[in-house]
Backbone as CSV, one residue per row, in Angstrom:
resi,resn,N_x,N_y,N_z,CA_x,CA_y,CA_z,C_x,C_y,C_z
1,MET,115.419,-11.605,234.790,115.881,-11.767,236.970,114.928,-10.122,237.377
2,ASP,114.842,-9.238,236.985,114.280,-8.861,238.087,112.604,-9.524,238.664
3,GLN,112.430,-9.757,237.734,110.656,-9.681,237.835,110.676,-11.572,238.645
4,LEU,111.133,-12.219,238.173,111.872,-13.740,238.796,111.770,-13.193,240.400
5,VAL,111.845,-12.193,241.519,111.895,-12.058,242.933,110.577,-11.478,242.800
6,PRO,109.636,-11.222,242.971,108.440,-10.753,243.127,107.322,-12.118,242.730
7,VAL,107.519,-12.554,241.851,107.077,-13.667,240.814,106.840,-14.187,242.913
8,LEU,108.371,-14.706,242.592,108.192,-16.010,243.746,108.070,-15.835,245.234
9,ALA,108.435,-14.224,245.400,107.997,-13.867,246.764,105.900,-14.484,246.599
10,LEU,105.023,-13.658,245.543,103.546,-13.895,245.355,103.488,-14.968,245.301
11,ALA,104.313,-16.588,245.263,103.595,-17.882,244.814,103.948,-18.265,246.363
12,VAL,105.229,-17.458,247.005,104.742,-18.068,248.217,103.988,-18.057,249.527
13,LEU,103.811,-16.121,249.002,102.734,-15.896,249.518,101.242,-16.651,249.863
14,PHE,101.212,-16.876,248.949,99.777,-17.266,247.614,100.260,-19.332,248.756
15,LEU,101.294,-19.713,248.858,101.621,-21.176,249.477,101.398,-20.907,250.938
16,VAL,101.612,-19.588,251.219,101.043,-19.114,252.985,100.089,-19.277,253.640
17,ILE,99.386,-18.819,252.148,97.807,-18.476,252.578,97.153,-19.605,252.762
18,LEU,97.006,-20.166,251.462,96.557,-21.586,250.852,96.874,-22.359,252.607
19,SER,97.622,-22.448,252.810,98.055,-23.150,254.031,97.553,-23.385,255.116
20,LEU,97.584,-22.026,255.583,96.817,-21.029,256.935,94.752,-21.342,257.050
21,MET,94.582,-21.331,255.730,93.530,-21.759,255.197,93.358,-23.834,255.890
22,ALA,93.735,-24.322,255.461,93.874,-25.393,255.599,94.053,-25.927,256.970
23,TRP,94.906,-25.088,257.353,94.919,-26.126,258.855,94.069,-24.513,259.587
24,GLY,93.208,-24.082,259.035,91.874,-23.310,259.979,90.982,-24.332,259.987
25,TRP,90.703,-25.026,258.802,89.625,-25.707,258.363,89.538,-26.581,259.379
26,ARG,90.718,-27.838,259.199,91.377,-28.963,259.879,90.655,-28.779,261.411
27,ARG,91.502,-27.611,262.347,91.567,-26.980,263.007,89.688,-26.782,264.102
28,ARG,89.574,-25.863,262.928,87.927,-25.957,263.208,87.111,-27.274,263.402
29,GLY,87.433,-28.382,262.541,87.088,-29.900,262.189,87.409,-30.623,263.834
30,ARG,88.594,-30.236,264.242,88.882,-30.720,265.612,88.120,-30.390,266.554
31,SER,87.498,-28.509,266.847,86.671,-28.598,267.913,85.837,-28.735,267.555
32,GLN,85.214,-29.155,266.362,83.760,-29.800,266.707,83.588,-30.990,266.228
33,GLN,84.121,-31.817,266.587,84.903,-34.114,266.674,83.682,-34.846,267.866
34,ASP,82.913,-33.423,268.627,82.595,-33.897,269.915,80.986,-34.092,269.657
35,LEU,80.842,-33.102,268.618,78.872,-33.027,268.025,79.602,-34.841,267.122
36,PRO,78.064,-35.375,267.130,77.561,-36.901,267.406,77.074,-36.369,265.267
37,ALA,77.694,-37.959,264.933,77.359,-37.701,263.563,75.764,-37.548,263.107
38,PRO,75.819,-36.506,262.593,73.510,-36.538,262.098,73.371,-38.219,261.353
39,ALA,72.004,-38.229,261.347,71.231,-39.698,260.387,71.676,-39.584,258.979
40,THR,71.476,-40.391,258.509,71.507,-40.841,257.169,70.444,-41.840,256.948
41,ALA,69.431,-42.111,257.372,68.232,-43.094,257.116,67.658,-42.401,256.038
42,PRO,67.224,-42.937,255.140,66.026,-42.865,254.291,64.548,-42.253,254.472
43,LEU,63.784,-41.793,254.014,62.332,-41.307,255.219,61.433,-43.280,255.414
44,GLN,61.833,-44.370,254.137,61.214,-45.554,254.220,61.528,-45.970,255.345
45,GLU,62.928,-45.941,255.860,63.775,-46.559,257.028,62.971,-46.212,258.457
46,LEU,63.065,-45.244,258.293,62.200,-44.281,259.975,60.403,-44.452,259.643
47,GLY,60.064,-45.123,258.451,58.953,-45.562,258.633,57.535,-43.967,258.028
48,GLU,58.051,-43.391,257.335,57.561,-42.384,256.971,57.325,-42.495,255.588
49,ASP,56.599,-42.430,254.928,56.446,-41.722,253.345,57.461,-40.744,252.936
50,THR,56.559,-40.187,251.563,57.621,-39.016,251.274,56.022,-38.073,251.068
51,GLU,56.164,-36.934,251.590,54.605,-36.065,251.173,55.512,-34.841,250.217
52,VAL,56.228,-34.705,250.879,57.403,-33.384,249.954,58.635,-34.136,248.967
53,GLY,58.740,-33.832,247.789,59.577,-34.303,247.222,60.184,-35.540,246.618
54,PRO,61.152,-35.790,245.817,62.263,-34.996,246.269,62.284,-33.717,245.483
55,LEU,62.746,-32.369,245.742,62.861,-30.692,245.173,64.389,-30.970,244.662
56,ALA,65.203,-30.391,243.595,65.967,-30.392,243.517,66.879,-28.941,243.845
57,ALA,67.701,-28.870,244.773,68.248,-28.034,245.618,70.132,-27.543,245.751
58,VAL,70.416,-26.317,245.825,71.754,-26.301,246.228,71.938,-26.742,247.607
59,TYR,72.166,-27.312,248.885,73.028,-27.625,249.943,73.611,-26.679,249.982
60,VAL,73.156,-25.598,250.503,74.881,-24.790,250.585,75.453,-24.784,252.047
61,SER,75.100,-25.094,253.119,75.945,-25.661,254.372,75.334,-25.469,254.832
62,THR,75.596,-26.188,257.117,74.981,-26.366,258.146,76.118,-24.908,258.453
63,VAL,75.572,-24.077,259.525,76.423,-23.417,260.237,75.880,-23.268,262.032
64,LEU,76.524,-22.500,262.727,75.550,-22.338,264.313,74.620,-21.784,264.176
65,ALA,73.998,-22.025,264.545,72.336,-21.424,264.425,72.483,-19.682,265.029
66,GLY,72.198,-19.311,263.684,71.615,-17.838,264.405,73.733,-16.837,264.081
67,ARG,74.051,-17.616,263.388,75.715,-17.585,263.712,75.862,-17.951,261.473
68,PRO,75.576,-17.193,261.315,75.645,-17.252,259.665,76.564,-17.668,258.788
69,LEU,77.989,-16.561,259.216,79.172,-17.375,258.915,80.105,-18.912,259.586
70,GLU,79.675,-18.851,260.634,80.242,-20.023,261.476,80.189,-21.428,261.160
71,ARG,80.221,-21.627,260.127,80.272,-23.513,259.049,80.909,-24.605,259.992
72,VAL,79.871,-25.049,260.127,80.084,-26.440,260.919,80.739,-27.160,259.600
73,VAL,81.945,-28.037,259.987,82.711,-28.663,258.994,83.175,-30.248,259.707
74,ALA,82.338,-30.217,260.499,82.508,-32.068,261.009,81.124,-32.776,260.422
75,HIS,81.309,-33.976,259.734,80.844,-35.080,259.243,80.122,-34.379,257.483
76,THR,81.349,-33.384,257.050,80.861,-33.234,255.315,80.145,-32.508,255.679
77,LEU,79.128,-31.280,257.331,78.278,-30.517,257.079,78.408,-29.067,256.381
78,GLY,79.926,-29.377,256.484,80.046,-27.764,256.370,80.304,-27.632,253.827
79,GLN,80.307,-28.536,253.132,80.285,-28.891,252.529,78.894,-28.501,251.142
80,ARG,79.461,-27.546,250.235,78.165,-27.232,249.196,78.090,-28.507,248.586
81,ALA,77.015,-28.347,247.791,76.667,-29.950,246.844,75.480,-29.745,246.707
82,ALA,74.784,-30.043,245.369,73.806,-30.367,244.202,73.104,-31.842,245.559
83,ALA,71.848,-31.519,245.310,71.025,-32.626,246.328,69.521,-32.069,245.769
84,ARG,69.256,-33.287,246.309,68.199,-33.662,246.041,67.030,-33.540,248.147
85,VAL,65.883,-32.131,247.988,65.250,-32.182,249.343,64.276,-33.308,249.029
86,SER,63.223,-33.763,250.546,62.282,-34.257,250.923,61.716,-34.600,252.027
87,VAL,60.550,-34.428,252.748,59.869,-33.908,253.624,59.114,-35.324,254.012
88,GLY,59.579,-35.909,254.957,58.256,-36.852,255.407,56.497,-36.825,255.531
89,THR,56.329,-37.723,255.658,54.982,-37.456,256.456,54.586,-36.543,257.901
90,GLY,55.802,-37.419,258.288,55.666,-37.352,259.647,56.573,-35.594,260.110
91,GLY,56.905,-35.362,258.868,58.457,-34.184,258.960,59.160,-34.119,258.713
92,THR,59.948,-35.326,258.954,60.965,-35.595,259.443,61.778,-35.068,257.734
93,TRP,62.566,-34.684,257.402,63.802,-34.067,256.409,64.785,-34.692,255.809
94,HIS,65.412,-35.659,254.778,65.974,-35.773,254.262,66.570,-35.418,252.771
95,ILE,67.743,-35.244,252.914,68.364,-34.431,252.371,69.747,-35.291,251.565
96,VAL,68.839,-35.883,250.158,70.318,-36.331,249.786,71.747,-35.410,249.108
97,ARG,72.621,-35.543,249.373,73.576,-34.966,248.468,74.755,-35.615,247.695
98,GLU,74.702,-34.716,246.577,75.745,-35.433,245.934,77.122,-35.707,246.042
99,GLY,78.025,-36.590,246.099,79.370,-36.871,246.444,79.870,-36.704,247.798
100,ILE,78.244,-36.826,248.764,78.796,-37.095,250.832,77.621,-37.424,250.507
101,PRO,77.655,-37.948,252.288,76.079,-38.489,253.225,75.350,-37.979,252.618
102,ALA,74.406,-38.303,252.597,72.872,-37.573,253.284,72.917,-37.218,254.348
103,LEU,72.014,-36.153,254.395,71.602,-35.831,256.006,70.066,-36.216,256.286
104,THR,69.578,-36.711,257.366,68.420,-36.910,257.484,68.443,-36.128,258.920
105,VAL,67.339,-35.224,258.784,66.952,-34.556,259.960,65.250,-34.895,260.828
106,PRO,65.059,-35.618,261.582,64.035,-36.363,262.413,63.263,-34.882,262.694
107,ALA,61.842,-34.836,262.501,60.745,-33.676,262.889,61.134,-33.635,264.192
108,ALA,61.226,-34.693,265.238,61.566,-34.136,267.023,62.813,-32.797,266.915
109,SER,63.619,-32.726,265.925,64.408,-32.143,266.049,64.803,-30.960,265.203
110,VAL,63.684,-30.945,264.158,63.296,-29.659,264.012,62.899,-28.599,264.550
111,ALA,63.501,-27.293,264.418,62.991,-25.941,265.744,62.003,-25.385,264.860
112,GLU,62.563,-24.315,263.386,61.762,-23.925,262.687,62.179,-23.676,261.275
113,VAL,61.658,-23.122,260.634,62.116,-23.023,259.457,61.577,-22.268,258.812
114,THR,62.656,-21.284,258.370,62.734,-19.894,257.736,63.551,-19.509,256.115
115,ALA,64.150,-18.246,256.020,64.159,-18.013,255.209,65.167,-16.705,255.092
116,GLY,66.712,-16.266,254.428,67.162,-15.194,254.527,68.507,-15.359,253.552
117,PRO,68.787,-13.624,253.851,69.859,-13.478,252.285,71.296,-14.528,251.952
118,GLY,71.412,-15.397,253.223,71.987,-16.389,252.961,72.854,-16.775,254.452
119,MET,74.386,-17.808,254.423,75.241,-18.040,254.919,76.248,-18.495,254.875
120,ALA,77.420,-19.108,255.123,78.617,-19.187,255.074,78.147,-20.115,253.370
121,GLY,79.061,-19.963,252.327,79.646,-20.754,251.146,77.833,-19.268,250.410
122,LYS,76.857,-18.733,250.729,76.568,-18.734,249.696,75.231,-17.423,250.101
123,PHE,75.154,-16.211,249.169,74.665,-14.831,249.916,73.417,-14.298,248.763
124,ILE,72.994,-14.858,248.735,71.736,-13.609,247.365,71.078,-12.820,247.812
125,GLY,71.054,-12.719,249.317,69.906,-11.410,249.714,68.671,-11.889,249.630
126,GLY,67.674,-10.902,250.117,66.234,-11.178,249.781,66.164,-12.001,251.193
127,ASP,64.925,-13.524,250.379,64.797,-14.582,251.423,65.108,-15.490,250.619
128,GLY,66.630,-16.002,250.215,66.788,-16.744,248.838,66.958,-18.075,249.231
129,VAL,67.486,-18.046,250.681,67.836,-18.910,250.979,66.846,-19.387,251.819
130,LEU,66.509,-20.962,251.982,65.678,-21.395,253.233,66.564,-22.141,254.111
131,ILE,66.593,-21.636,255.227,66.903,-22.174,256.403,65.997,-23.368,257.267
132,LEU,66.193,-24.180,257.659,66.296,-25.143,258.296,66.690,-25.264,259.530
133,ARG,66.425,-24.822,261.017,66.832,-25.015,262.379,66.128,-25.904,262.926
134,TRP,67.793,-27.208,263.220,67.612,-27.876,263.993,68.777,-28.360,264.932
135,ARG,68.229,-28.995,265.903,69.007,-29.827,267.242,69.934,-31.163,266.490
136,LEU,70.942,-30.712,266.837,72.024,-32.111,266.684,72.776,-32.480,267.881
137,GLY,72.015,-33.192,269.001,72.188,-33.356,269.578,71.932,-32.250,270.582
138,ASP,73.279,-31.143,271.164,73.415,-30.294,272.098,73.042,-29.354,271.203
139,GLN,73.467,-29.056,270.432,74.000,-27.364,269.292,73.001,-28.001,268.297
140,LEU,72.385,-26.353,267.962,71.551,-26.012,267.275,71.721,-25.702,265.799
141,LEU,71.501,-25.940,264.777,72.209,-25.433,263.714,71.330,-24.873,262.580
142,ASP,71.932,-24.547,261.249,70.765,-23.987,260.952,71.477,-24.103,259.940
143,THR,70.904,-25.399,258.801,71.405,-25.994,257.439,70.650,-24.896,256.105
144,GLY,71.463,-24.372,255.644,70.691,-23.620,254.442,70.719,-24.667,252.374
145,LEU,69.378,-23.860,252.581,68.944,-24.736,250.810,69.018,-24.046,250.209
146,ARG,69.636,-23.276,248.695,68.352,-22.791,247.575,68.149,-23.609,246.814
147,LEU,66.811,-23.829,246.864,66.032,-24.252,246.225,65.837,-23.375,244.352
148,ALA,66.019,-24.813,243.576,66.201,-24.753,242.172,64.665,-23.684,241.853
149,ARG,63.738,-23.998,242.509,62.378,-23.410,241.785,61.406,-22.233,243.009
150,ARG,61.475,-21.169,243.048,60.447,-20.427,243.708,59.553,-21.238,244.551
151,GLU,58.898,-21.608,243.729,57.448,-22.352,243.701,57.946,-23.680,245.426
152,ASP,58.651,-23.942,244.882,59.795,-25.579,246.073,60.139,-24.543,246.808
153,HIS,60.700,-23.900,246.591,61.048,-23.013,248.225,60.042,-22.588,249.150
154,ASP,58.408,-21.573,248.622,57.760,-21.653,249.562,56.689,-22.691,249.665
155,LEU,56.711,-23.643,248.888,56.168,-25.610,249.689,57.138,-25.732,250.525
156,LEU,58.511,-25.728,250.473,59.379,-25.766,251.887,59.068,-24.595,253.998
157,LEU,58.646,-23.068,252.753,59.064,-22.612,253.827,57.447,-22.609,254.391
158,SER,56.274,-23.085,253.302,55.421,-23.299,254.400,55.003,-23.964,255.400
159,ARG,56.374,-25.256,255.049,56.487,-27.039,255.885,56.605,-25.947,257.365
160,LYS,56.910,-24.850,257.993,56.618,-24.544,259.441,55.402,-24.245,260.252
161,GLU,54.687,-24.194,259.389,52.918,-24.579,259.835,52.755,-26.066,260.569
162,HIS,53.320,-26.714,259.586,53.044,-28.466,260.227,54.087,-28.775,261.285
163,SER,55.166,-27.352,261.635,56.240,-28.464,262.381,55.778,-28.192,264.116
């Protein structure tokens, strides 16, 4: 009986913390609701052939550009997922994410392709996360990808020379 009160107090504290996390996630989603929905069309619908890919990757998340901890939760952009990444002949990026809608970044929206140590969802150090900086509406975003093979990472990183 002496241990029941502390255990119940910890359980209540745990539930309060989970509730606050859910509230924060919903609040962030509401604050980003004016962000337009990203394109989802495959490369072929856009009149492009696949130049690179599809390559196995982990879609880490999308964050506000230059702010690696400010996850974008609108339109499932902040959800981590296994993915297949392709780049079209015109420079358009197409990311097929498991369990959530695909993401298509038109070549004209791509601002930069770099690498960094990580972002919200995965930090590994060095330059292990490929970062695609792109524009969605008026907002500049960074999308992180962790490629399954280092050769694929380097190949996509070299795409910045073609942008």
